[in-house]
C-alpha positions, 0 to 999 in steps of 0.5 A: 422436736420429738419426745424424750426416749422416742426414736427419731424416724429415719427417712426411707431411702427410695431404691434406685429405679432400674431402667430396663431397655433403651431410652427414648432417643435410642428407640427413635433411632432404631425405629427410624433405621427400621423404617428407612430399611423397609420404606426405601425399597418401596419408594424405589419400586414406586419411582421405578413404575412411574418412570417414562421414556424421558429422563426426569419425567414421571407418569401414571400411565402404567397404573391406569392401563393396568386397572383400566381393563382395556388390554388383555396382556395382563390376564395371566397376572390376574389369573395368578392373583386369583389362584393365589387368593384361592390358595390363601383361603384353602391354606388358612382353612387347612391350618385352622381345621388341622393345626388348631384342634391338634394344638388344643388336643395336645394341650388338654390331653397329651401335654407330654407331646408338646415338644414332639408337636413343636419339632414336627411343626418347625421342621419345614422351616429347616428344609429348603423348598426345592428339597421339599418339592423333590419329596412332594413330586411323587405325592402330587402325582397321586393328588393329581389323579384324585383332585385334578391338576388345579392350582388350588391343590398347592394348598396341601403343600402350602399347609406344610410350608406355613406350619412353623409360622402358624404354630408359633402364632397359635402356640404363643396365644395358648401359652397365655391362656389356661385352656385346662381350667377353661375346658374343665369349667365348661365341662362341669357346667354340662357343655359338650366337647364341641361347645367347649372348643367352639364357644369357650376355647376358640374365642380366647385364642382369637388373637393367635388365630388371626395372626396365624391366618395373616402370616399364612396369607403373606407366605402364600402370596410370596411363594414361588419355588414350589409352584414353579417346580410343580408347574402351577400358576400363582401370582409369583410365577405369573409375575415372572413370565410377565416381567420378561416382556413388561418389568414395570407391571411385575413391579407394580403387582409385587408392590401391591402384594407387599402393601396388601400383606402389610395392611393385613398384618396392621389390621390384625394387630389393631383388631387384637389391640381393640379386643385386648382393651375391651377385655381389660375394661370388662 
């Protein structure tokens, strides 16, 4: 009972909640289809490497022979793998030493050049690799005279190839961090330009740096066209030569390269997630 003259309180109706995105069943179907799309080719590659001369009989002899070190037939593959790992390190160094400071400088001092920098960095993804090699061939004649004809010099070309992927990874992190406020706060406390960059901005961009590095390594390990047309030895060119005499070994190394790139991306994602949780708790 309510006193006379006092309005009876009305029940507030809850606004209907809008469900954005697919439901659990749809997500499960999507993840299942994507998982099968990626895992079926990998399982097929594993099954191919385990085949023996007898139908239906599988053996690990090829895997054991490959890593036992008893044969020199695969020295060229190991040479190409070593060259690709060196190329990955040099390419990541070029990206971090050239692209990262450029993005930070444009974000802090020249914000009007963001669109121009984005256009320049995304341009290589629109140019076919074979067309790019035509333009790089005269340049590499000079590079050979200055630095020699070592396979590591491909890193200059790979630094251009990975620009779109590295730029997007770093720029997405830059968009989530207020670099201007951080740099001005550090400068007001007396920090030098180098200190601001290395001890204030770089730690806040660690997620983008790790992602850019992982993507660069994955691109370098899978690149074939530029190395082949410039007559350099890397993992993919050596696999092509070995596959003509032993296709099973080529598939094994291709499988290992795919697994390595996948594990690297997972590790980077886990490191970023752990750091994000620590930041949220702090």
